[in-house]
C-alpha positions in Angstrom: 12.7 -21.2 -13.3 16.5 -21.3 -14.3 17.5 -24.1 -16.7 20.7 -25.8 -15.8 22.9 -28.5 -17.4 23.7 -31.7 -15.5 26.9 -33.3 -17.0 26.6 -36.6 -15.1 28.5 -38.0 -12.3 32.2 -37.1 -12.3 34.2 -40.4 -12.2 36.9 -40.5 -9.5 39.1 -43.3 -8.5 39.9 -46.4 -10.3 38.0 -49.4 -11.7 35.4 -47.2 -13.3 33.8 -47.7 -16.7 32.7 -44.3 -18.0 30.0 -44.6 -20.6 27.9 -41.7 -19.5 29.5 -38.4 -21.3 29.7 -39.6 -24.9 33.4 -39.6 -24.9 35.1 -41.0 -27.8 36.5 -44.4 -26.4 38.0 -45.7 -29.7 41.0 -43.2 -29.9 44.1 -45.2 -28.8 45.7 -43.6 -25.5 49.1 -43.7 -27.6 47.6 -41.7 -30.5 46.4 -39.0 -28.3 49.7 -39.0 -26.1 51.6 -38.6 -29.5 49.3 -35.8 -30.6 49.7 -33.9 -27.3 53.5 -34.3 -27.3 53.4 -33.1 -31.0 51.4 -29.9 -30.1 53.2 -29.0 -27.1 56.5 -29.1 -28.8 54.9 -26.3 -31.4 53.6 -23.8 -28.8 55.1 -21.4 -26.4 52.9 -21.6 -23.3 54.2 -18.3 -21.9 52.9 -16.4 -25.2 49.4 -15.8 -25.8 47.7 -17.8 -28.7 46.7 -16.6 -32.1 43.6 -14.3 -31.2 41.2 -15.5 -34.0 42.6 -19.2 -34.3 43.5 -18.3 -38.0 45.8 -21.3 -38.6 43.0 -23.6 -37.2 40.3 -21.8 -39.1 42.3 -22.2 -42.4 42.8 -25.8 -42.0 39.1 -26.5 -41.3 38.3 -24.3 -44.2 40.4 -26.7 -46.3 38.9 -29.8 -44.8 35.2 -28.4 -45.5 35.7 -26.7 -48.9 34.8 -23.2 -47.7 36.9 -20.1 -46.7 38.5 -19.3 -43.4 36.3 -16.3 -43.3 33.3 -18.8 -43.0 34.8 -20.5 -39.9 34.6 -19.3 -36.2 36.5 -21.3 -33.6 35.4 -21.4 -30.0 36.2 -22.9 -26.4 34.0 -26.0 -27.2 30.8 -26.0 -29.4 29.1 -24.6 -26.3 30.9 -21.3 -26.5 30.2 -21.2 -30.2 26.4 -21.8 -29.6 26.5 -19.1 -26.9 28.1 -16.7 -29.2 26.1 -17.2 -32.0 22.7 -17.1 -30.2 23.7 -13.9 -28.5 24.5 -12.3 -31.6 21.0 -13.4 -33.2 19.2 -12.4 -30.1 18.3 -8.8 -31.1 16.7 -10.2 -34.2 14.6 -13.0 -32.7 12.5 -13.2 -29.4 11.7 -16.9 -29.6 14.3 -19.9 -30.0 12.6 -23.1 -31.3 14.1 -26.4 -30.1 13.2 -30.2 -30.3 11.0 -31.7 -27.5 14.1 -33.9 -26.5 17.5 -32.5 -27.3 20.8 -31.2 -25.9 20.1 -29.4 -22.7 22.6 -26.6 -23.3 20.3 -25.4 -26.0 17.8 -24.6 -23.1 20.3 -23.3 -21.0 21.3 -20.8 -23.6 17.6 -19.6 -24.1 17.2 -19.0 -20.6 20.6 -17.2 -20.2 20.0 -14.8 -23.3 16.1 -14.0 -22.4 14.9 -16.0 -25.4 11.1 -17.4 -25.2 11.6 -21.1 -25.7 9.3 -23.0 -28.0 9.2 -26.7 -29.1 9.3 -27.3 -32.8 6.1 -28.9 -34.2 6.4 -32.3 -35.1 7.0 -34.2 -31.9 10.4 -35.3 -33.0 11.1 -37.9 -30.3 7.9 -39.9 -31.2 7.9 -39.4 -35.0 11.5 -38.5 -36.1 10.3 -35.4 -37.8 10.4 -31.8 -37.3 8.1 -29.2 -39.0 9.1 -25.7 -39.5 6.9 -23.1 -37.5 5.1 -20.3 -39.2 7.0 -17.0 -39.8 10.5 -15.7 -39.5 11.8 -18.3 -36.8 15.1 -19.2 -35.4 15.5 -22.8 -34.8 18.3 -24.9 -33.3 18.5 -28.8 -34.1 20.9 -31.2 -32.9 21.1 -33.9 -35.4 22.3 -36.5 -34.9 20.4 -35.7 -31.3 22.6 -35.6 -28.3 19.9 -37.6 -26.1 18.3 -40.2 -28.5 20.9 -40.4 -31.2 18.3 -39.7 -33.8 19.0 -38.0 -37.1 16.8 -35.5 -38.7 16.5 -35.7 -42.3 17.9 -33.2 -44.8 14.6 -32.1 -46.1 13.2 -31.4 -42.7 16.4 -29.4 -41.9 16.3 -27.5 -45.2 12.5 -26.5 -44.5 13.5 -25.0 -41.3 15.5 -22.3 -43.2 13.2 -21.9 -46.0 10.8 -19.1 -44.9 12.0 -15.5 -45.4 13.4 -14.3 -42.3 14.2 -18.0 -40.9 17.3 -19.0 -39.4 18.8 -22.3 -38.5 21.5 -23.5 -36.2 22.3 -27.3 -37.1 24.3 -28.5 -34.2 26.0 -31.3 -35.8 28.4 -32.3 -32.9 28.2 -36.2 -33.8 28.1 -35.5 -37.7 31.4 -36.9 -38.5 30.5 -40.2 -36.6 27.2 -40.3 -38.5 28.9 -39.7 -41.8 27.1 -36.3 -42.5 28.5 -34.3 -45.4 28.1 -30.5 -45.0 26.9 -28.6 -48.0 29.6 -26.8 -49.9 27.2 -23.8 -50.2 27.3 -21.6 -47.3 23.9 -20.0 -46.8 23.5 -16.6 -45.2 20.8 -18.1 -42.8 22.1 -21.5 -41.9 25.1 -22.2 -39.5 26.6 -25.6 -38.7 28.4 -26.1 -35.6 30.7 -29.2 -34.8 33.1 -30.1 -32.1 36.5 -31.8 -31.8 35.0 -33.7 -28.4 33.4 -36.5 -30.2 35.0 -37.5 -33.6 38.4 -36.4 -32.5 38.2 -37.6 -29.1 39.4 -34.0 -27.7 36.7 -33.4 -25.2 39.3 -32.0 -22.7 40.8 -29.5 -25.2 37.6 -27.9 -25.6 37.7 -26.9 -29.2 34.3 -26.2 -31.2 33.6 -24.4 -34.5 30.9 -23.4 -36.8 30.6 -22.8 -40.5 28.4 -19.8 -41.6 28.0 -16.8 -43.6 31.3 -14.6 -43.7 29.5 -11.5 -42.5 28.2 -13.2 -39.5 31.5 -14.9 -38.7 33.2 -11.4 -38.9 30.8 -10.2 -36.3 31.4 -13.2 -34.0 35.3 -12.6 -34.2 34.6 -9.1 -33.2 32.6 -9.8 -30.2 34.5 -13.0 -28.7 36.6 -12.9 -25.8 40.2 -11.7 -26.9 41.9 -15.0 -26.5 39.1 -17.5 -26.4 41.0 -20.7 -27.4 44.3 -21.7 -25.8 47.4 -22.1 -27.7 47.7 -25.9 -26.8 44.1 -26.6 -27.8 44.7 -24.9 -31.1 47.8 -26.7 -31.7 46.2 -30.1 -30.7 43.1 -29.7 -32.9 45.6 -29.1 -35.7 47.6 -32.4 -34.8 44.1 -34.2 -35.1 43.1 -32.8 -38.4 46.6 -34.1 -39.8 45.4 -37.5 -38.6 42.0 -37.1 -40.0 42.1 -40.3 -42.0 42.9 -42.4 -39.1 39.8 -40.9 -37.0 37.8 -41.7 -40.0 38.8 -45.4 -39.6 38.1 -45.4 -35.8 34.7 -43.9 -36.5 34.1 -47.1 -38.6 35.3 -49.4 -35.8 32.8 -47.4 -33.5 29.9 -47.7 -35.6 30.6 -51.5 -36.1 31.0 -52.1 -32.3 27.7 -50.0 -31.9 25.9 -52.5 -34.4 27.1 -55.3 -32.2 26.0 -53.6 -28.9 22.7 -53.0 -30.4 21.9 -56.6 -31.3 23.4 -57.8 -27.8 21.1 -55.3 -25.9 18.1 -56.5 -27.9 18.8 -60.0 -27.2 18.7 -58.9 -23.6 15.3 -57.6 -23.9 16.0 -53.9 -24.7 14.4 -51.7 -27.4 17.0 -49.9 -29.0 16.4 -46.4 -30.8 18.0 -46.3 -34.2 21.7 -44.7 -33.3 23.8 -42.2 -35.3 26.1 -41.0 -32.7 28.7 -42.8 -30.4 26.1 -44.0 -28.2 22.9 -46.0 -28.0 19.6 -45.0 -26.3 17.7 -48.1 -25.0 14.8 -49.1 -22.8 14.0 -52.4 -21.2 10.8 -54.2 -21.8 10.1 -54.9 -18.5 12.9 -53.6 -16.0 13.0 -50.1 -14.6 15.6 -47.8 -16.2 16.4 -46.1 -12.9 16.8 -49.3 -11.1 19.1 -50.6 -13.9 21.1 -47.3 -13.8 21.8 -47.6 -9.9 22.8 -51.4 -10.4 25.3 -50.6 -13.0 26.5 -47.6 -10.8 27.0 -50.0 -7.9 29.2 -52.0 -10.2 31.4 -49.1 -11.1 29.8 -48.7 -14.6 28.4 -45.1 -15.4 25.6 -44.8 -18.0 23.2 -41.8 -18.2 19.5 -41.8 -17.0 17.3 -38.6 -17.8 14.6 -37.6 -15.8 12.5 -35.9 -18.3 9.3 -36.9 -19.1 9.1 -39.2 -22.1 12.7 -40.4 -21.9 13.0 -41.6 -18.1 12.4 -45.1 -19.2 15.8 -45.0 -21.4 19.5 -45.4 -20.7 22.0 -43.7 -22.8 25.1 -45.8 -23.1 28.3 -44.8 -24.8 29.6 -47.4 -27.3 32.6 -49.0 -25.4 35.6 -51.0 -26.9 35.5 -55.1 -26.6 36.5 -55.3 -23.3 34.2 -52.7 -21.9 31.3 -54.0 -23.8 31.7 -57.5 -22.3 31.8 -56.0 -18.7 28.7 -53.9 -19.6 26.6 -56.8 -21.0 27.6 -59.1 -18.2 26.8 -56.5 -15.6 23.2 -56.1 -17.3 22.8 -59.7 -17.5 23.5 -60.2 -13.9 21.1 -57.1 -13.0 18.3 -58.7 -15.3 18.8 -62.2 -13.6 18.6 -60.8 -10.0 15.4 -59.0 -11.0 13.8 -62.1 -12.4 15.0 -64.2 -9.2 13.2 -61.6 -7.0 10.1 -62.0 -9.1 10.1 -58.2 -10.3 
């Protein structure tokens, strides 16, 4: 069966509160407009972009304390993952993944002909992953794109310890979580990050990875000729120039996330410990699908997954104050209606 990715409902029209795609809602529109104008003034849209995104790779290398030869930039982190797993496919038949995680990992396993396997440890239930026996290729999104859970550094390190093992650490929410990348670049570990979350540039489609220079060189040789547009490269550089401001916004997001957790718990929700830009919560007595539909009827979009084990949960992007008030009032109304109906 072909594995597909469902991005959630596409919002059209006014009045929607979009809390379903984990977009960063804390970057001010004026900031993003300024970044876009500045980026546009520095590019010629009739000319091809830098073919290897070298200026952006050099700046990312400076931020992370590595060399530009250790950095690959792609059209979103999905392309980075695709190019990386395509390159590794001749060396590995099996791709080990979490029991609950970013669906694109399974999509790529299917597309590239890997045999998908679930990492030992029952991550969703226990929070742990255990390294499989032998020379295995593992991909782990931590913090997790569905649950928000973060795997410990010791567990991640164990996945790359055996001879022939290779770890892809999908760390898209890492800067929101406060993760620090290791300064030492190991030949069998690649870390993947995105400009979509921390830098609020989901529409620009820029992702990158940090890995061994020999592996990055092979990725650069195999990629599409001009895989990242000139404007996207330029606006990513503008974001890096404002990195300290985004650090401040991430702190505001985490504080709002804590307030949302407290408010949801007061309404009878159980909330998984969050590390990303969202919370993952289930109500003690109310059906998640019904709450999802009720919110959608009020033009509030959240995510509800059908996968076994998580269908009782809602994933809710952390909103700013006005959006949080609207969300909580809607949930309070839905829960009151359900109580009034005796359900």
